[in-house]
C-alpha positions in Angstrom: -10.7 17.7 -4.7 -8.5 15.5 -2.3 -4.9 14.7 -3.3 -3.9 11.7 -1.4 0.0 10.5 -1.8 1.3 7.3 -0.2 5.1 7.2 0.0 6.5 3.7 0.0 10.1 2.4 -0.5 9.5 0.8 -3.8 6.6 3.1 -5.3 4.8 6.6 -4.6 0.8 6.1 -5.1 -1.3 9.2 -5.7 -5.1 9.6 -6.0 -7.6 12.2 -6.3 -11.0 12.0 -4.6 -14.1 14.3 -5.1 -15.9 13.7 -1.6 -15.8 9.8 -1.2 -15.9 9.2 -5.1 -12.2 8.3 -6.3 -10.6 10.0 -9.4 -7.3 9.4 -11.5 -4.7 7.1 -9.6 -1.1 7.1 -10.5 1.9 4.7 -9.2 5.4 6.3 -9.5 8.7 4.7 -8.9 10.4 6.1 -5.4 13.6 8.0 -6.4 15.3 9.1 -3.3 17.4 11.7 -5.1 14.6 13.2 -6.6 14.4 17.0 -5.8 11.1 18.8 -4.8 11.0 20.7 -8.0 11.3 17.2 -10.0 8.3 15.6 -8.3 6.6 19.0 -8.5 7.2 18.6 -12.5 5.9 14.9 -12.4 2.7 15.9 -10.4 1.9 18.7 -12.8 2.2 16.6 -15.6 -0.2 14.1 -14.2 -2.7 16.4 -13.3 -2.3 18.2 -16.7 -3.0 15.1 -18.5 -6.0 14.3 -16.3 -7.4 17.7 -17.4 -7.3 18.5 -13.3 -6.4 22.1 -12.4 -4.3 23.2 -9.5 -7.0 25.2 -8.1 -9.5 22.1 -8.0 -7.2 20.5 -5.1 -8.2 21.8 -1.9 -6.4 19.6 0.2 -3.3 16.9 0.4 -3.1 14.2 2.7 -0.1 12.1 3.0 1.4 8.9 4.6 5.2 8.3 4.2 7.4 5.5 5.3 10.5 7.1 3.5 11.7 9.8 6.1 14.1 11.6 3.6 11.3 11.8 1.2 8.4 13.1 3.6 10.2 16.6 3.7 10.6 16.8 -0.1 7.1 16.2 -1.1 5.7 18.7 1.4 8.1 21.1 -0.2 6.5 19.6 -3.4 2.8 20.5 -2.0 3.8 24.0 -0.9 5.4 24.9 -3.9 3.0 23.7 -6.5 0.1 23.3 -5.3 0.3 26.0 -2.4 -1.2 23.4 0.0 0.4 22.3 3.6 -0.2 18.3 3.3 -1.8 16.7 6.4 0.9 13.9 7.3 0.1 10.8 8.9 1.5 10.7 12.4 1.2 11.7 16.2 -1.6 14.0 16.6 -3.6 13.2 13.7 -7.0 11.5 14.0 -7.3 8.1 12.5 -10.0 6.5 14.2 -7.9 3.4 14.7 -6.7 2.4 18.0 -3.0 0.7 17.8 -2.9 -2.2 20.2 0.7 -2.9 19.6 4.0 -2.8 21.9 5.1 0.1 20.1 2.4 2.4 18.6 4.9 4.8 17.0 6.7 1.9 15.2 3.8 1.4 13.0 4.1 2.5 9.3 1.6 5.2 8.3 0.5 3.3 5.5 -0.6 0.4 8.0 -2.6 2.8 9.9 -4.2 4.2 6.9 -5.0 0.5 5.5 -6.8 0.0 8.7 -8.8 3.0 8.7 -9.8 1.9 5.2 -10.9 -1.5 6.4 -12.9 -0.1 9.6 -14.7 2.2 7.7 -15.2 0.6 4.5 -15.2 -3.1 5.0 -15.5 -3.9 8.7 -13.4 -6.3 10.8 -12.3 -8.8 11.7 -9.7 -8.7 8.6 -6.5 -9.3 7.4 -4.8 -7.0 5.0 -2.1 -8.7 2.9 0.0 -6.0 1.2 2.1 -7.0 -1.9 4.6 -4.4 -1.7 8.2 -4.0 -0.9 7.5 -6.5 1.9 4.6 -8.6 1.9 2.9 -7.9 4.9 0.1 -9.5 6.8 -2.1 -7.1 9.2 -4.7 -7.9 11.7 -7.7 -5.5 12.0 -10.3 -6.4 15.0 -14.0 -6.5 14.7 -13.7 -3.2 16.4 -11.3 -1.6 13.8 -8.4 -2.1 16.2 -4.8 -2.7 14.4 -3.3 -5.8 16.3 -0.1 -6.0 14.7 0.8 -8.4 12.0 3.8 -10.2 10.2 6.3 -9.3 7.7 7.7 -11.1 5.1 10.2 -10.2 2.0 8.3 -9.0 -0.8 8.0 -10.9 -4.1 10.0 -8.3 -5.8 13.0 -8.5 -3.1 13.2 -12.1 -3.3 13.5 -12.2 -7.0 16.2 -9.4 -7.0 18.1 -11.3 -4.4 18.1 -14.7 -6.5 19.2 -12.5 -9.2 22.2 -10.7 -7.3 23.2 -13.5 -5.1 23.5 -16.2 -7.6 25.8 -16.9 -10.6 23.4 -18.3 -13.1 20.0 -17.3 -12.2 18.3 -14.4 -14.3 16.1 -11.7 -13.8 12.5 -13.3 -14.4 9.0 -11.4 -14.8 6.5 -12.0 -11.9 3.9 -13.7 -13.8 2.6 -17.3 -13.1 4.5 -19.9 -15.0 2.6 -22.7 -17.1 2.9 -25.4 -14.3 4.2 -25.7 -10.9 7.0 -27.9 -11.9 9.0 -25.7 -14.1 10.5 -27.0 -17.5 13.0 -24.3 -17.3 15.1 -22.1 -14.8 12.9 -19.2 -15.7 9.6 -21.1 -15.3 11.1 -22.8 -11.9 12.2 -19.4 -10.2 8.6 -17.8 -11.3 6.8 -21.2 -9.7 8.7 -20.3 -6.4 8.5 -16.7 -6.5 4.6 -16.7 -7.3 3.2 -20.2 -6.5 5.4 -20.2 -3.3 4.0 -16.8 -2.4 0.6 -18.2 -2.8 1.3 -21.0 -0.5 2.5 -18.8 2.1 -0.3 -16.1 1.9 -2.8 -19.6 2.4 -1.0 -20.9 5.3 -0.6 -17.1 6.7 -4.0 -16.3 6.4 -5.3 -19.7 8.0 -3.0 -19.0 11.0 -4.1 -15.6 11.2 -8.0 -17.1 11.0 -7.2 -19.2 14.2 -6.6 -16.0 16.0 -9.1 -13.8 14.8 -11.9 -16.1 14.1 -13.9 -17.9 11.1 -15.6 -14.7 10.1 -12.4 -12.9 9.2 -12.1 -11.2 5.9 -9.1 -11.3 3.6 -8.2 -8.4 1.7 -5.3 -8.1 -0.6 -3.7 -4.7 -1.9 -0.4 -3.6 -3.6 1.0 -3.9 -7.1 0.8 -7.8 -7.1 -2.3 -8.2 -5.4 -4.6 -9.4 -8.6 -1.7 -11.7 -9.6 -1.6 -13.6 -6.2 -5.7 -13.4 -5.8 -6.1 -15.1 -9.2 -4.1 -18.4 -7.8 -6.1 -18.6 -4.7 -9.8 -18.3 -3.3 -8.5 -17.2 0.2 -8.5 -13.7 -1.0 -12.0 -12.4 -0.7 -11.6 -8.9 -1.6 -9.0 -7.0 -3.8 -8.3 -3.3 -3.0 -5.3 -2.3 -5.0 -5.6 1.4 -3.7 -6.7 0.5 -0.1 -3.9 3.0 1.3 -5.2 5.9 -0.7 -8.8 5.0 0.5 -7.7 5.1 4.0 -6.1 8.4 3.7 -9.3 9.8 2.4 -11.0 8.6 5.3 -8.5 9.9 7.6 -8.7 13.5 5.7 -12.4 13.6 6.5 -12.0 12.7 10.0 -9.7 15.5 10.4 -11.8 17.8 8.6 -14.8 17.7 11.2 -15.4 20.6 13.2 -13.4 22.8 11.6 
């Protein structure tokens, strides 16, 4: 089985694939001060809970946008799985042409998303990723990564309202009863959730103006389903899109070996 790992600024997502068939998937909080052995214990616990033996893990593919954790997780894989992970970066076949000013600046997760779109859904497409940041990524009809847009994530916006104001509380990121909030909590939820829905709808239209009317809209990330319930512009919900892309990239790099 293949273990795929996506290390993000807020969450670390992991999943198993038996060929192209997905297995268990997990989401952990990103902890910068955690040591390789601590991540190893977590990993062993997840595998044991899912009745997966270490011997059944035949490979590891990893994407990371948190450089301090890249080496730690690499060490975790070496110590506990006896596997050296394939880390998405220079020299790795992705099947995706990066058509931006500075290709080296594109996050490994964005590349994995584009690979998944190219092989599983086809372009042109706009990928909306609700993570630490809310990102909009453009994939051409040929599967090229064309660039995108980056906005503050919903979680970041909620935390900023709490920490930068004297009276606004922390709130659950759920839909309020109405657009017009009758109390502070509902007013914040309206701005955070429904305000982001309006942003998504507007940005999707702008992307469609450039990519064409046949553009697909694919949502991924932790809040993808929450936002998708409030709009009809999202056509595909793929919460684990990055993991699917890592599986695709792994297979590309195994051909000919």
